[in-house]
C-alpha positions as CSV (number, residue, x, y, z in Angstrom):
1,M,-39.6,-6.0,-64.0
2,E,-41.7,-6.7,-61.0
3,A,-40.4,-10.2,-60.7
4,L,-36.7,-8.9,-60.1
5,I,-37.7,-5.6,-57.6
6,G,-39.2,-8.4,-55.1
7,P,-35.7,-10.5,-54.9
8,A,-33.6,-7.7,-55.0
9,I,-35.4,-5.7,-52.0
10,A,-35.0,-9.1,-50.2
11,A,-31.5,-9.4,-51.1
12,G,-31.0,-5.7,-49.4
13,V,-32.8,-6.6,-46.5
14,V,-30.4,-9.8,-46.0
15,L,-27.3,-7.9,-46.5
16,G,-28.7,-5.0,-44.3
17,A,-29.4,-7.4,-41.4
18,L,-25.6,-9.2,-41.7
19,L,-24.0,-5.8,-41.8
20,G,-26.0,-4.8,-39.0
21,V,-24.9,-7.9,-37.5
22,V,-21.5,-8.0,-38.2
23,L,-21.2,-4.2,-37.0
24,T,-22.8,-4.8,-33.5
25,V,-20.3,-7.6,-32.8
26,K,-17.6,-5.8,-33.8
27,A,-18.9,-2.7,-31.4
28,L,-19.1,-5.6,-28.7
29,I,-15.3,-7.0,-29.1
30,V,-13.4,-5.8,-26.6
31,I,-9.5,-5.7,-28.2
32,V,-6.7,-5.3,-25.2
33,P,-3.3,-4.5,-26.1
34,P,-0.6,-5.9,-23.8
35,N,0.5,-2.7,-21.8
36,T,-3.5,-2.4,-20.8
37,A,-5.9,-3.8,-18.7
38,A,-9.5,-3.8,-19.6
39,V,-12.0,-4.0,-16.2
40,I,-15.5,-5.2,-18.0
41,T,-17.7,-4.4,-15.1
42,G,-21.5,-5.9,-14.8
43,R,-21.5,-9.0,-14.0
44,S,-20.2,-10.9,-10.9
45,R,-17.5,-13.4,-10.9
46,S,-15.1,-15.2,-7.7
47,L,-11.8,-14.8,-7.7
48,T,-9.8,-17.6,-7.0
49,D,-9.4,-17.1,-2.9
50,G,-13.4,-17.2,-3.0
51,R,-14.3,-13.5,-2.8
52,G,-16.7,-12.4,-5.5
53,V,-16.3,-9.2,-7.3
54,G,-18.2,-7.2,-10.1
55,Y,-15.8,-7.1,-12.7
56,R,-13.7,-9.6,-14.8
57,T,-10.4,-8.5,-16.7
58,V,-8.4,-8.9,-19.7
59,I,-5.0,-7.9,-20.4
60,G,-3.4,-8.5,-23.6
61,G,-6.6,-10.7,-25.7
62,R,-10.0,-9.7,-26.7
63,T,-13.6,-10.8,-25.7
64,L,-16.9,-10.2,-25.8
65,R,-18.7,-7.8,-23.8
66,V,-22.8,-8.1,-23.4
67,P,-24.6,-5.3,-24.3
68,I,-26.5,-3.3,-21.8
69,L,-25.2,-5.4,-18.8
70,E,-21.6,-4.6,-19.0
71,S,-19.3,-1.9,-19.9
72,V,-15.3,-1.4,-20.2
73,A,-13.1,0.6,-18.2
74,W,-9.1,1.0,-19.1
75,M,-6.3,1.1,-16.8
76,P,-2.4,1.3,-18.1
77,L,0.1,-1.0,-17.3
78,S,3.0,0.5,-18.6
79,T,6.5,1.4,-16.7
80,I,5.5,5.1,-15.2
81,P,9.2,7.2,-14.1
82,I,9.2,8.9,-11.0
83,E,11.8,11.2,-9.3
84,L,11.4,11.3,-5.5
85,N,12.8,14.5,-3.9
86,V,12.8,14.1,0.3
87,T,14.1,16.7,2.6
88,N,15.2,17.3,6.3
89,A,14.6,13.7,7.1
90,F,16.2,12.3,10.0
91,S,19.0,9.8,9.7
92,K,19.9,7.2,12.8
93,G,21.6,10.2,15.1
94,G,19.4,12.9,14.2
95,I,21.3,14.2,10.9
96,P,18.8,15.4,8.8
97,L,19.4,14.5,5.4
98,S,18.1,15.5,1.4
99,V,17.7,12.5,-0.7
100,Q,17.3,12.5,-4.8
101,A,16.2,9.3,-6.1
102,V,14.4,7.9,-9.7
103,G,12.8,4.8,-10.3
104,N,10.3,3.0,-12.2
105,I,6.6,2.2,-11.1
106,K,4.2,0.5,-12.9
107,V,0.2,-1.0,-12.0
108,A,1.2,-5.0,-11.1
109,S,-0.3,-7.7,-13.4
110,E,0.1,-10.4,-10.9
111,P,-0.3,-11.7,-8.7
112,E,-3.8,-11.8,-8.9
113,S,-4.3,-10.9,-5.5
114,T,-2.4,-7.6,-6.4
115,F,-3.6,-6.9,-9.7
116,N,-7.5,-6.8,-8.0
117,N,-6.2,-4.6,-5.5
118,G,-4.6,-2.1,-8.4
119,V,-8.1,-2.6,-10.0
120,E,-10.0,-1.8,-6.9
121,R,-8.0,1.5,-5.8
122,L,-6.8,2.7,-9.0
123,L,-9.3,2.5,-11.9
124,G,-10.3,5.7,-13.4
125,K,-7.0,7.4,-11.9
126,T,-5.0,9.1,-14.2
127,V,-1.2,8.2,-14.6
128,D,-0.8,11.6,-13.1
129,E,-2.5,10.4,-10.2
130,I,-0.9,7.3,-9.8
131,E,2.4,9.0,-10.1
132,D,1.6,11.2,-7.4
133,L,0.2,7.9,-4.9
134,A,3.1,6.5,-5.4
135,K,5.8,9.3,-4.6
136,E,3.6,9.9,-1.3
137,T,4.0,6.0,-0.5
138,L,7.6,5.9,-1.4
139,S,8.6,9.1,0.3
140,A,6.9,8.0,3.4
141,N,9.0,4.6,3.4
142,L,12.0,6.6,2.4
143,R,12.0,8.4,5.5
144,G,11.3,5.4,7.4
145,V,14.2,3.7,6.1
146,L,16.4,7.0,6.5
147,A,15.6,6.7,10.1
148,S,17.2,3.4,10.4
149,M,20.6,4.2,9.3
150,T,23.5,6.4,10.0
151,P,24.8,9.2,7.3
152,E,27.7,7.7,6.7
153,E,25.8,4.1,5.4
154,V,22.8,5.8,3.4
155,N,25.8,8.3,1.5
156,E,28.4,5.2,1.1
157,D,26.1,2.3,0.4
158,R,23.9,3.4,-2.2
159,L,22.7,0.3,-3.2
160,K,21.8,-1.3,0.2
161,F,19.4,1.8,0.9
162,A,17.8,1.3,-2.0
163,A,17.7,-2.6,-1.3
164,Q,16.1,-1.8,2.1
165,L,13.9,0.9,0.6
166,L,12.5,-1.5,-1.7
167,E,11.6,-4.2,0.9
168,E,10.0,-1.6,3.1
169,A,7.8,0.0,0.0
170,D,7.0,-3.7,-1.1
171,Q,3.7,-4.5,1.0
172,D,2.7,-0.6,1.2
173,L,2.9,-0.7,-3.0
174,Q,1.1,-4.4,-3.1
175,K,-1.9,-3.0,-1.3
176,L,-2.2,-0.2,-3.5
177,G,-2.0,-2.5,-6.7
178,L,1.5,-1.1,-7.6
179,Q,5.0,-2.5,-8.3
180,L,8.3,-0.7,-8.2
181,D,10.4,-2.2,-10.7
182,T,13.6,0.2,-10.3
183,L,14.9,2.9,-7.8
184,K,18.4,4.5,-7.8
185,I,19.5,6.9,-5.4
186,Q,20.9,9.9,-7.1
187,N,22.2,12.4,-4.3
188,V,22.2,12.6,-1.0
189,T,23.0,15.8,1.0
190,D,22.9,17.5,4.0
191,E,22.2,21.2,5.3
192,V,24.4,21.3,8.3
193,G,28.0,19.8,6.6
194,Y,27.8,16.8,8.2
195,L,28.9,14.7,5.3
196,A,31.0,17.0,4.0
197,A,32.5,17.1,7.3
198,V,33.5,13.4,7.4
199,G,34.5,13.5,3.8
200,R,37.3,16.1,4.6
201,A,38.3,14.0,7.8
202,K,38.3,11.0,5.8
203,T,40.5,12.6,3.2
204,A,43.0,13.8,5.8
205,Q,43.0,10.3,6.9
206,V,44.1,9.0,3.9
207,L,46.1,11.5,3.0
208,K,48.1,11.0,6.5
209,G,48.3,7.2,5.8
210,A,49.7,8.5,2.5
211,Q,52.5,10.5,4.2
212,I,53.5,8.1,6.9
213,A,53.6,5.2,3.9
214,E,56.0,7.7,2.1
215,A,58.2,8.3,5.0
216,D,58.6,5.0,6.1
217,N,59.5,3.9,2.8
218,Q,62.2,6.8,2.6
219,A,63.3,6.0,5.8
220,E,63.6,2.1,4.9
221,T,65.4,3.0,1.9
222,H,67.8,5.0,3.5
223,Q,68.5,2.2,6.0
224,R,69.1,-0.3,3.2
225,Q,71.3,2.6,1.5
226,A,73.0,3.0,5.1
227,E,73.7,-1.1,5.3
228,A,74.6,-1.5,1.7
229,M,77.6,1.0,2.4
230,R,78.6,-0.6,5.5
231,V,78.8,-3.8,3.6
232,A,80.9,-2.4,1.1
233,E,83.4,-0.7,3.6
234,V,83.5,-4.1,5.4
235,A,84.2,-5.8,2.0
236,K,87.0,-3.2,1.3
């Protein structure tokens, strides 16, 4: 009996050791989903531009962290919907406008320089905090673009307005590590009634043009009828 107990204890010790190794390795494996970045801090490395940082990153994969020396933090890469509401923003000519827009923003996973900006500025922030930061930046850029466009241009060519806003905000967003995927201008209004007045004037102009065209058409019709009658009388 004693001859069996010894090997059993040894086997148990071996199995326990193997189980401990497996659990330890499992605890050290970092599995990263594709819509998340794992930022592993604790050891320095060099970026492609030669700058040294104290972290390494993994997006959509897995890695092993060094126990005690490294720790893991997470940063979301999913799209964040945002709503912009800017009021009393002065356009070219001094007319204050209110603009409502919607868009999608996210932490940029590339290029490396922009992503590293995001790691250094956004790591540890919640999605709501990232959203608020993006709104503040875009609102300031939106006011800058409005100042360079007339109310008519803003209201009539919203695609151009959105494109200029994207171009204006791109550099500021890159400094924060963000990228704007889409932006759509939903509504442009003003409290002084300028756009409504412009709309009424254009409507009146269109109606006037239609009335003139109708009158010209009737006059031409009467003229042709009179000519036809004259020809008929001559023939008769």
